[in-house]
N, C-alpha and C positions, 0 to 999 in steps of 0.2 A: 327959576326953573332950573338955571345952569349947576345948582349947587349938587340936586341928586347925579347931573351928569359928569361933576368932579369926585362923588362919592364913588359912582360905578366906574370910573377909569381908575382912581387910586386902588379899588378891589382887584380889577384887572392888573393891573402892575405888579402885587403884592402875588399876583396866582402865580404870575407868569414868573415874579422873582424866587417865590418858594420853588415851581418845578425844576428853575436852573440849579436850585442849591441840592436840591433833593437827588435830582439824575443821578443816577450811575457815573463817577466818570470811564473814559474809554481806557480799557485794557490793554498796558504796553508791557506785550509777551512775546516769546518764539517757539520754536523748534529749530534746530540746525548740528551742525556738524554728524548727520548721518551715514552712521558707516556700519557692513555687515561684519561677523566674526566670519563666512563664507568668502572664498572670492568671486566674482562672478562667472567665472569659467568651471561651474562645479558642475557637476551630476550627482545628485542626491535621492538615497532611498526614502522611500516612504515613514515619515515620523523622524526621521532628521530635523533638528532643531534649529532656524537662522538665525539668529540674536541679532536685534537690530540697537545700536547704542545711539542713543538721542540726547542731545543737550537740550536742553529746557529753560526759561523765565519763563515763573508764574507770577500773577500780578494780583490773581484774585485771592481774596481772605478764605474764603470757600474750599480752594486748591481744583485741581484737574486732573482727569486720569487720563491715560498715553496709551494709545492703542497702536497697533500694524495689523494689517491687511494686507496677503500676497494678489496682487492681480493678475490676470490672463485675457489677450485681447478685449483689456478695456471694462471688464467686468470681475467681480470677484472671483478667484481660481477655486473650480469644483474640486471638494474634497478636504479644503483647508482647516487645518485647526490654529487656534492662536494660542496666547497667556489672555490672561486676566488682568486686572489693573486694581492696584488701591489708588488713593485718593493723595496723590502728590501736595506738599501742602505748597504755598506761595515761597517764591524764593527759587534761588537759582540752583540746579542740579543734573543729574545724568539718570536716566531710564534706559532700563535696557529690555522691552519687551521681546517677543519672539514670535513665530511664526514657520508652519510644516505644512507639507501635502500629504494625506494620510491613504490617501489611494490615484489610480489612475495615471493616465501618463499625463503630466503636465509641464508645460513651461511659463515659468513665473517672470515675467517679463516688468512688470511695475510693479512696487507696495507701495499703500498708502500708510501713512506715518499724521497721528492725526489727534486731538484731546478733544474731551467731553466733560464737562460739570457734571460735578458728582452725583445729581440726579439726572441724569441723561436726556435731559432736554433740548442740550446746544451742543454743536461744533464749533469751537473757538476757531481752528485753526486746524487745516491739513494741506498735506504735500505728495503729491503722488513723485515717487523717486526712481527711476528707471533700475531694472537688475536682469538679472539673465541668470537663472536658476532652474535648470531640471530636474526634476523628478520623476521617479519612476518605480516599479519593483526591483531596482540592481542600481547601485550609486558607486561612484569611485569617488574623493573628493579630500581636502587637506592635501593636497598633495604637493611636493617639495623637493624638487629638482636636487643635485649635489653643487649644482654652482645656477650664475644666473644666467639672465638671457643673452643673449649675443654674444658666448665668448667662442673663442676657439679651442677647442680640446688638441691634443699632442694624439697623433695615432693611436691607438689600441688603449686609450686610457676610457675607461668607461663616465658615463653619464647615469647615476645612481637617480632613484624616485622613489621617495617614501610617498605612502597615500593610506587610508583608511576605506574601506569597504563595505560592503552590505546586500547582500542576494538574498534574493524570495525560493535558496533551494537549500537541501540538507549541507552541500558543500560545493566548491567553485575552486577551477583555476583562474587565473589573473595572469595577463602578460602585457608589459610594456615593450613597444614595438618603433620604431622611427617610422616620421611620415613627410613627404616631400610633397607638401601642393597638392598633388592628386592621386598621389600613389605613396606605396609603400618601398622604400630603395632597397634593392640588395649590397649584399655585400659585408653586412653586419656582423654581429659575435652578439649575441643576446642569453642574459639566464633562464634559465626554466622556470616553473612553476610546479610547488608541491600541491595537494590535496589540501586545499584552505577553510579552515570552518566557515557558515554562514555570514560572519561578520569580524573583522578585527583590521590589523595593519597589517602591511606589505610591502614587501621590496623588490622592485627590478630593477636589473640595470642592461646597458647595451653601449657596443662602440663600433667603430669603424677602424678597419686596417688602413685606410688609403683615402681621398680625399673625401669629402662628404659636405653634406649640408642639408639638414631639418627645417620645418617650420613648426611641425607639431610632434607631442611624442601620442601615442596611438595605443588604448586601452584594450585590451580584448580579455573579455570577459565568459568561460566557459563553461560547462557544468563540470563534476567533481569529475567524472568518468574521462571527459575530455572531448564528448563524444559530440555537443551541441554546442556553438557560438549562442549566446546569450545575450550579448548585448555588445556593444563597442563604442569609444566616448574616443574625442582629440582635443588635447589641451594644448593652445599654442604656447610654445617653447621654439624660437630661433634658435639655433644653435649649428656651429660647424666642426670639421674637423680638420687637422693640417699636421705636418711635419713638425711644423711649431705652434708651443701652447700658449695661449692668452688668456686670460679667463677670472673668473671673479671679479667683474669692474663694477667697480665703486666710481663717483664724480662727487666731488666737494658742493658744488651745487646743483639745487633741484632742477629738474628736466629741462624746465619752463622757466627763463627768470631774464633779467635785464643785468648785465654785468659793463663797469664802467672799462675803459681803454687799458688801467693800469694793473686790471683784475686778473689773474690767474684763473684756467679753468684746470684743475687737476685732479688726475687720473688715478687711481690704485688698482694693482689688478696683480695676477700670478703669472710669473712669467717661465716658463718650462721649454726648454730645448734639450738638445743632446751634442751639440756643435760645441767641441771641445776647444776651439778660438776663441770662441763666446761672440755674441750678437748684438746685437744693435736695434733699440726700440724707440719708435716717437710716436707723440701724435701731433694729431693737425686737426686746424679747423676748416671746414668744407661746407660747403654754398652752392645747392644746384648742383653737385654731381664732382665740383672741380674745388682746389683752394681758396679761401675765400680773400678776398682782398683786405693785403694788411695784416693779414694773422702772422705769426711767429710761432717759434715750437723751441722747447727744451732741446738741447743737443744730448746726447749719447754715448755714455762710456759703455766698452764692452762689458755686457753680461753674462756671468760665467755660464757652464752647463747646470740643469737641474731645475727643478722646481723652486723659486723666491719671490718674494713680494718686491713691487718694484711702483716707482710713482714718476708722472710724466706730466708738464704741463703745456697748454695751447694756450694760444689770446691772441686777440683783435687788438694793435696796439694803436690803430687811426683809424679813423673816419669813423659813420655810422651804420653796420651792415647786421645782418641774420646769419646766424649759422646755424645749419641744420643739420649736420651729423658730426661727430668727432670719427677721423680715420685712425686708426691704429697701424703701423706699418714694423715689418721685422727685418733686419736685414745687414747688408755693412755700408762704409762709405762710399762703395760702387757699384751697388745692386741690392734689390728691393726684393725679399722673397715671398713676402707675405703683407697681403694688408687687407681694411674690411673694415664697415662702417658701423657705427650706432647712432641712433637717432636719439635726435632733443633738439632743444629748439633754444637760441641763445642772442637776445640783440646786443652787441656791443655800439655803443658809444662815448661820446665825451661827459653824459649825465646817465645816471642809474638809480631806480629806485628797485629793492630788494629784500631779500628776510621778511615779506610781506605776511601778517597774520591778521587774521578777522574773527571778531566775536560778535555775536555765534560764528560760528565755523559753516563753509558751504556743505554741503547744500543747506538752506535756511527758507522759513517762511516766518514773516515777522510780522505783528499788527501793524495799522497807523501811527505812525509816530515811532516808532520803535526805532531807537538806534542800533545801526551795525557801527563799531568802532573796528578801527584799523592800528595797526602800528607798522613800522615801515624803517628801512635803515636806505641810508641816499650818497650817494658820491656824485658829487660835479665839480666842473673846471672853474665855474664864473666864481672867481674871487670875491666880488660883493655877495655873495649867499643868493638863495633862491626860496621859494617857498614853492611847496606843495599842496597841492587841492586830491581830492578823491572825488568821483561822481559817476553813480551810476550809468551802465551801458546794456546795448542790446545787438550782438553781432556788431559790434565797434562802433555801433552807432550812439552818441551820449542821450541821456534821458533826461528830461527836466522836470522841472516841479518839485525838487528835492529841499530841503534844508538841512545844514549844515554847519559844520565850524569852519572856522580861519583860520588861517594856518600865521605861525610866525616865520622870521626872516630865521631862515635856516645858514650856520655861517659854513664858507669851504674850508677843508673840501670834503667831509663827510660827518655822517652821525646818525642820528635815531630820531623820528619824530613820530606822532599820532594823527589823526584825526576821525572825525565822525559824519555821519549823512543818514538822512530819513528821509521817507518820503507819505505822504500824509491820503495818497490814492491808489489805486491798483498799479504795481510797478511790477514787471520782472525785468533783472539785469541776468544776465551770462556773463558778465564779467565787470571790475570797478578800473573805469578808467584814472591812472594817476596823473596827473600833469603838473610838470616842475615848469615855474616863471619867474621871469626875472625880480626883483625887490619891487620894482615899480610895475610889474605884470603886465608890460609894453612889450617883454620876447618872451615865448614857447620854447623851453631845451627840449623838451621829453613828452610824449603821451607813451605811456606804458598801457595797456591792459590785461590784470591779472586777473586768470580766469577762476570765475565760480557764479553760482548761481544763486542770487538772491532776491527774492517773492515779496515783496507788502504788500497782502490780501488778506480775506477769510481762508480761501484756499486757490490752490495754484501747481502746477506741473512744471516740474523741470523734464524737460523735452530733446536732451542732447546731450549725451558724455562719454566718455572714449568708455565702450563697453569690448570685450571680446564675448561677443555672444558665442552661448556653447550651443545653440539650436538654429533653425534656421525656418522654423515655421512647417514641420511636418505633421499635417491632422492625423487623427485616428481614421484608417479605411473603415469602411461599408460597404454591406453589411458584413456582420463580423461574427461568426464562421461564415464563409461567403460559398456560394457555387453557380456557375461556374465563374462569375466575375466580381471584381472590388471597386469602388470608387474610391483614389486616394488624394485626399486634398492638400495643395503645397500654397504657402501662403509667403511674397517672400518684399522685403521691406524694400530693396533695390534691384535692380538688373544686374544680374551678376552670368556666371558660368555656374550650369547647376546640371551634376547627374541625377536620376532617379531610378533606382536597379532594384530587383528581387531577387533575394539570394534563399537558398536551403540551408537547413539547422547547422549544415556542417558547413557553411560559409561558399557554397558553390553558385555562379552567376548562373539565375535561369532566365531573368529579362531584364532589357534595359528599355525604362519606359522615358527618358528621355535625356541628352547627351547633348548639351551646349547652351546658348545664351538665352536664360528663362527671361520675360518681362516683368518689373514691380508688379505686385501684386496678387490675386486668386486667381487659383489654377485646380483643374481637378485632370487624373491620370486615370484611366481604368486598367485594371491588371485581370487579364484572362488567364484563367487557370486550366481552359479547356487541353485535358493532355498531359495534364500534372497527376501526381498521385496525394488522396487525404495526407493533411497534416502542415503543419506550421510550418510558415517562410517571412523570413524577413524582408521589409523594404527599406532602402537607404537613402536619405537624402544628403546630397556632398556641395558645399559651396566653398565659396572663398572663407565665409564667415563660420565654416565647423560642419559636424555632422551630426544628422538625427536619423535615428533604429527606431523602429517600431512592427508590430509582426500582426500577421494576417492569420487566418485557420483556414484552410480548405476542408473543406465536409462534402462527401458525395455517396 
């Protein structure tokens, strides 16, 4: 009686073993290092392509298709168009799909990047990446100022701006003007605009003869005859003018990095002044508005008059400190004539991990078990050597459940290393914590959180990046055309100062619907056209994040 049971048991075991052998192995794949070929502060015309560069690893012998879709307010953006996809073979490579918006006023606030199997039956990986592309009938994009942001130009020196544009009109005029916080400052000189064809490239410039500071460049798009303001855009660009120029600023380290107390932060820039006796220039490490404890600076020789290249260093030579700005100072040994700060984030200390590179690069989505590889340089004061480990973290809270490499003993005082880690369950990290410990791991010398989004899952979203939004959630007014009232929807991600105003086509103020603090969330405002003539009216929402303008038609 037992023999048949043993036979059945053996058969069952064989079936299970066969299933295990025949079952497909889990795929180890990723999509990462996702970048756009347009700035996130772009105002794009209908049909303009945004090309998305995506590094991929495909493990399935059948290959994958790779697509992108623009999203607005949580859904596929209305009026979008996208590229098709060939079947990418198994292996590592880079795909360059694109998307566009073909009609309507649309703010693309997210882009879905995903893979499909060749038969379109499954979606193995997808990631949603934040974006800020404003599409409409008119666009100003590929904006290239003549200097880097945060610089100080000498009085009378032009800030030149080259850009591409496209409008839905036979011709246009486009002006670039300074903007400061919430207004257009006076006292500037600017180039005019000839009559431009419907699309192409152009150059504008402006300058100040006295001290001035701007936060944005304001683009004004007029009809070819100059009678009608068609659109306006604000491009974030902090800059200032002074008697003494210091601009084209570059640093020799990333704007967010870990440095050792022995390492200088070197700034290179153009120094431009007209003092025949010469002037001196320095850089200082700043913390919370004051000089950082333990900071030192490079002394200055007398720099001659005229524009020429200069380098200066600063560092924090002792202690563990965070530097949040670099201050540039111009003057003599007895008097400071000008000073201003440029933001960055540097953690100084006796131990450092820097020059970190990930593969795949962030943002990335990885299948369960797929490795995130990383390389780094290190510097340490620990004579006995150190070990360096990586761990995923979210808001600087370490994430557990990972599998990772070990660490060799890295010799003092400096060198290079590598590490890898992976997760077998749903995991979202918005940084990788690098921990430097003693040889016996009894002492922790450093915890450095390197920013970067890495998601282990089939689907995930990047929810927080440093964007310069080009729009602020201004909806299309309705009904359109209207008579005599129209409803204007506004949606804000955060509470802030907001101004909602209506203008005629000549740019004259008609109504101010709101001017003050507006809470986060959705709001509606009513524009009453009683007493106004039929025609087109522009309504504009302005917040610290930018400006968005739309149109309504009053028909009586």
